[in-house]
C-alpha positions in Angstrom: 44.4 -37.7 4.5 44.8 -36.3 7.7 48.0 -33.6 8.1 50.3 -33.7 11.0 48.6 -31.0 12.2 45.8 -31.8 12.7 44.0 -31.7 16.2 40.8 -33.9 16.7 38.6 -33.2 19.6 38.6 -36.6 20.2 42.9 -36.2 21.0 43.4 -37.0 24.8 47.3 -36.8 24.3 48.3 -33.5 22.5 51.4 -33.1 21.7 52.8 -29.8 19.8 53.3 -30.4 16.3 56.1 -28.6 14.6 56.7 -28.6 10.9 59.6 -26.9 9.6 59.6 -25.8 5.5 62.5 -24.7 3.9 61.9 -22.5 0.2 65.0 -21.2 0.5 68.6 -21.4 2.3 67.9 -18.7 3.4 64.6 -18.4 4.8 62.9 -21.1 7.2 59.1 -20.7 7.4 58.2 -22.4 10.5 54.1 -23.2 11.4 53.9 -24.3 15.4 50.4 -25.4 16.2 50.8 -26.2 20.2 48.0 -27.0 23.0 48.4 -26.3 26.4 47.4 -30.2 26.7 46.7 -28.9 31.3 43.9 -26.9 29.9 41.7 -29.1 27.4 39.9 -26.9 25.1 36.0 -27.1 25.1 34.0 -30.1 22.6 32.4 -28.5 19.1 29.4 -29.9 20.9 29.6 -28.4 24.7 30.1 -25.1 22.2 27.1 -25.8 20.3 25.2 -25.8 23.4 26.6 -23.2 25.3 26.0 -20.9 22.1 22.8 -21.9 21.5 22.2 -21.0 25.6 23.1 -18.0 25.1 21.1 -16.9 22.2 17.6 -18.2 23.1 18.0 -16.7 27.1 19.7 -13.2 26.0 16.9 -11.3 25.1 16.6 -9.4 21.2 18.1 -6.3 21.2 17.0 -4.4 18.3 13.4 -5.4 17.9 11.6 -3.4 15.0 8.6 -0.9 16.4 6.0 -3.1 16.1 2.0 -1.3 17.0 1.0 -2.5 20.6 -2.0 -3.3 20.4 -4.8 -4.6 17.8 -7.0 -1.3 18.9 -4.2 1.3 18.2 -4.2 -0.5 15.0 -8.1 0.0 13.9 -7.5 4.1 15.7 -4.6 4.5 13.5 -6.2 2.8 10.2 -9.5 5.4 11.2 -7.4 8.6 10.8 -4.9 7.3 7.9 -8.4 6.7 6.0 -10.4 10.2 7.6 -7.6 11.9 6.0 -7.3 10.3 2.8 -10.8 11.5 2.1 -11.2 14.6 3.8 -7.7 15.4 0.8 -8.7 13.8 -1.8 -12.5 16.0 -1.4 -11.0 19.5 -1.1 -11.8 21.5 -3.6 -8.7 21.7 -6.0 -8.2 25.7 -6.0 -8.9 26.1 -1.6 -5.1 27.2 -0.5 -4.5 24.6 1.9 -4.4 21.7 -1.0 -0.5 21.5 -0.8 -0.7 21.5 3.0 -3.3 18.8 3.4 -1.3 16.7 0.6 2.2 16.8 2.9 -0.1 15.9 5.9 -1.5 12.9 4.1 1.9 11.7 3.0 3.6 11.8 6.2 0.7 10.2 7.8 0.1 7.0 5.5 5.0 6.9 5.3 4.3 6.2 8.8 1.3 4.2 8.6 3.2 1.9 6.0 6.3 2.0 8.0 4.5 0.9 10.9 2.4 -1.8 10.0 3.8 -3.6 6.2 6.4 -5.4 8.1 3.3 -6.9 10.8 2.6 -10.2 9.6 -1.0 -10.5 11.6 -1.7 -7.8 9.4 -0.4 -8.5 5.8 -3.9 -11.1 5.5 -6.3 -8.5 6.7 -8.8 -7.2 4.9 -8.4 -3.4 6.1 -4.5 -3.8 5.1 -4.7 -4.6 1.7 -7.3 -2.0 1.0 -5.5 0.2 3.1 -2.6 -0.1 2.0 -4.1 0.4 -2.5 -5.5 3.5 -1.4 -2.4 4.9 -0.3 -0.5 3.4 -3.0 -2.5 5.2 -5.6 -2.8 8.4 -3.8 0.7 8.7 -3.3 1.8 7.9 -6.8 -0.8 9.9 -8.4 0.4 13.5 -5.5 4.3 12.6 -6.9 3.7 12.6 -10.6 1.0 15.5 -10.8 2.1 17.6 -8.0 0.4 18.8 -4.8 -2.3 20.8 -6.6 -3.2 18.1 -9.2 -7.2 16.8 -9.2 -7.2 13.2 -8.7 -9.6 12.0 -11.7 -13.1 10.7 -11.1 -12.3 6.7 -11.8 -9.7 6.7 -9.1 -11.2 9.1 -6.9 -14.4 6.6 -7.3 -11.5 3.5 -7.2 -9.7 5.0 -3.8 -13.3 6.2 -2.3 -14.3 2.6 -2.2 -11.0 0.6 -1.5 -11.6 3.6 1.8 -14.8 2.1 2.3 -14.6 -1.6 2.4 -11.2 -0.8 4.4 -13.2 0.7 7.3 -15.9 -1.7 7.0 -13.4 -4.7 7.5 -11.9 -2.3 10.4 -15.7 -2.7 11.9 -15.8 -6.2 11.7 -12.1 -7.4 12.9 -10.8 -8.3 10.4 
């Protein structure tokens, strides 16, 4: 059912439509829908094509921080692997353990933040193993503190994941 104030895009002769609604004798509500016939409105199809063209041609303003190159990923992942090995192999009585753990957490957080959103890296074995090991190390130090030693079983598993991640990096995977 069409309303008297409904304007369709195919209408060529547009006239102002005025509807008066009287709810009380003292108050009058007037709805006015008037369009100047000398300046036609763009049609829906024209508007959508113009919007799509602008969206397609305009550069992305807020692109996430992505890895610049594959070499950068390999280099930074190698640095993270070495820090993990160095940190979990430190003696618990070493006075630098807390600083090393804090440095590892900062490095691992920045590595994860940088690479976890990259679709190309999510399927790589090097990414999967490094991420899993970082999760285990971070979870341990968050739960038990920076000076608590990592249990032997967990340490062996983390080191195995680091070895497989490093081998996968060398193979380009």
